[in-house]
N, C-alpha and C positions, 0 to 999 in steps of 0.2 A: 460607544458601542462599535464593535468591529463589524465591518461590512466587506467581506472578501470580494475581490474582483470577479466578474462573471466569466463563465466559460461558454462562449457563443455556440449555439446549437449547430451551426453550419461548419464548424471547424473540424478537420480530420482528427481522429483520436490522438495520434502521436503528438500533434501540436496542442490540442485542447487540454490534454492531461498535464501539460506543463504550466497551465494557468490555474494552479491549485489554490492560490490565494494564501493569506496568512493563516496557518494551521493552528498555531497555539501562541497567543500574544506574548506570554511571558518568556518564550524562548526565541523570539525574533527581534528583540530590541537592539541586539548588537550586530545585525546582519550587514550593515553598511561599513563596518569597522575594518574588515580584513581585505587585503588585496589578493589577486589570483596567485596560486601557488602550485607547485608540482603535484601531480596526481598521486594518490595512495589508495591501496585497497582498504575496504571497510574492515575494521577489526572488531570482533564481537566482544573483546575484553576492554574496549574503549568506551568512553562516555561515563557520565555520572548517573547512577540509578536513582531516579526520582521517586520511585515507589511502584505500587501495583497499578493495574490498568484504571482503577478508580480515580487516579490522579488526573486523568483526562476523560471527563464525563461522556463526551460524544463517542469515544472509542469504547469505553466500558459498556455503554448502553447498546452499542452495536454487537458486542460480544454476547450480551444477554439475549438479544433477539436471535442471533445465530444459534444459540443453544436451544431455543424454543422451536427452531425450524429444522433441527437435525433429523427428526423423523421423516419429514418430507424429502429432505435431501437423500437420505438413505433409501427410501422407497423408490425414488427416481433412479438412483444408481442401480438398484437391484432389478428394476423392471422399467424399460423405456416407455411402456404404455401407461405407466403411472405418472409420467412427467407431463406437466403443462407443455404445450407445443414449443414455447420459446425456451424451455429449460431442458429439452431432450438431448441437447449436446452434452449435458453434464454426464449422462449415462455413457455416451460414446467416449468422451475424453478419459473418464476414469477407467473404463473397460480397456481401452487401447493403452493407456499409460501404465496399467498395472504390470504388464509384461515387459516393459522397457527398462534398460539400465538407467541409473540415476541421471546421467547427463542428458539422455534423450527425454526423460520425463520433464526436466527443467525446460528444455527447448520446446517441447510440445505445449506445455502450459503457457509459456511466454508468447508463442505465436498465436495460440487460440484466443487468449484474452485480448490481445492487441487488435484482433479482428472485430471485436464486438463494437456495436454502435455507441458512439458517445452521445449521452443525453444529459443536458445541463439540469441539475437538480437545485432549485432555489431554496429548498428547505434548509433551515439552520437550527442547531440546538442552542437554546438559551441557557446560560449557566451564570449563576451569581457567585462571584468569588468572595473570599473573606474581605471585609471592608465595604461590601455592598456594591462593588463594581459589577455591572452586567455586561457579559460578552456573548457574542453569537459565533458559534463554531460550525464549520461545515458538517453536514449530515453524512455519516459513513454508511454505505450499504453493505448488507451481508452478502455472502455467496449466493444464496437463494434469490434475494432481491435483484442482484446484478444479472443473474441468469435469465430472469423473467423480463427485466425492463432495461437492461444495460445500465450505464452509470456515467458519472463524470469524474474527472480529476483523480481524487484519491482512491476511488472505487476499483480502478484497474489493479493497483498494487494490492489492495485488500483481497481481491478475488484470486489473484495468483497465490497469495499466502495460503488461503484456505484450500485451494486445489492441491497444492503441494503437501499440505498437512494431510489431506485425504489419501494421497498417494504414499504416505508413510514417513514423510519428513518430520523430524522432531521439532517442537516449538523452540527449543534451545538453539536450533540451527537456522532459524528463519526470523527476519525482522522486516517490517515495513519501515523504510527509512525516508524521512522527509529531507530533501536537499534544497539548497538555494542555488538556482542557476544564474550565475553572474552574467552570462551572455544575454539572456532574456529578462533578467532582473525579476524573476518569478520563482515561486516555490514549485516543487515537483516531487512526485512520489516514485520510488523504486523499491524493489525487493532485494534484500541481501540474503544470500543462501550460503551457508558454510558447506562448501562442497567436500572438503576434507580438512585435515589439520592445518594444511599450508595454504589453502586457497578459499577465497570468498568470491562468489559470482554476484554481479549486480544485474538484475533484469529490468530493462528499460522499456519504454513504450513504442520504440521504433524497431522492435525485434532484435535490437542489439543486446548481447550479453557481454558485459565487461568482466573479464577474467583477470584477477590480480591487480586491477587498477580501476580508475573511474575517469570520466572526462575532467579535464583540469578546471572547467568552469563550475563544477559542482562543489558545493560545500555542505557537509553534513550539519543538520540542525538538530533533529531528534529522531528517535526510533521507538517503535512500539511492537509488541506481540502479546500473546495471551498471558505472559508472565510479568511484564512490567513496562516501564517507560524510561528511556535513557536520553539524557541531554548531552549533546556533543558541543564542547566549547570551541573557540576559534582556533585552538591548536590542532584540532582534528580536521585536516583539510582533505 
């Protein structure tokens, strides 16, 4: 049974989010095999499509919860007084972001989410694979859940994804990308945004936005969005 490493409650978000733990056992078996390599921008046409979101139950279940919470999200965006106290910033960020150019929207979302409080969530999704093997995968929070209670690790990247979707970015141009950080020897979540035909931006947890490249210590593991799941083999560095 998989037991991901913990994300201590007293760690700052930028450090704590780097302690995401093993996110998908089948995709991490080869992580120790490759040595550091020159950085390269994330390519949306790279990686092997594994299938629909249902291939990763924890992600698929989060998408289903998000769909049931859409009415609450939209009511909050339309009327600040309809928001729970902790979610009122959702109204502000969407209202402010709606009138900004694309690059400023990305910067606004990245800064805002990185300021949210890190809260370690010990919940895990239990999943039985073919052959009877039971694994426990990190619980992913929806946008609404994160706005109300904050989140840990992977939830920062997921929240940025949904906020950018609400500001008009297409799902084909967004992915939550799990990387392996060779410096800290930990998994970490970033958001890949296809800014234009020639540029992909990576949104990190320290307010840094990597344009055209990524830190040399990052190695792509897999990526998810509403449309599918992609595996990145060791050749994609």
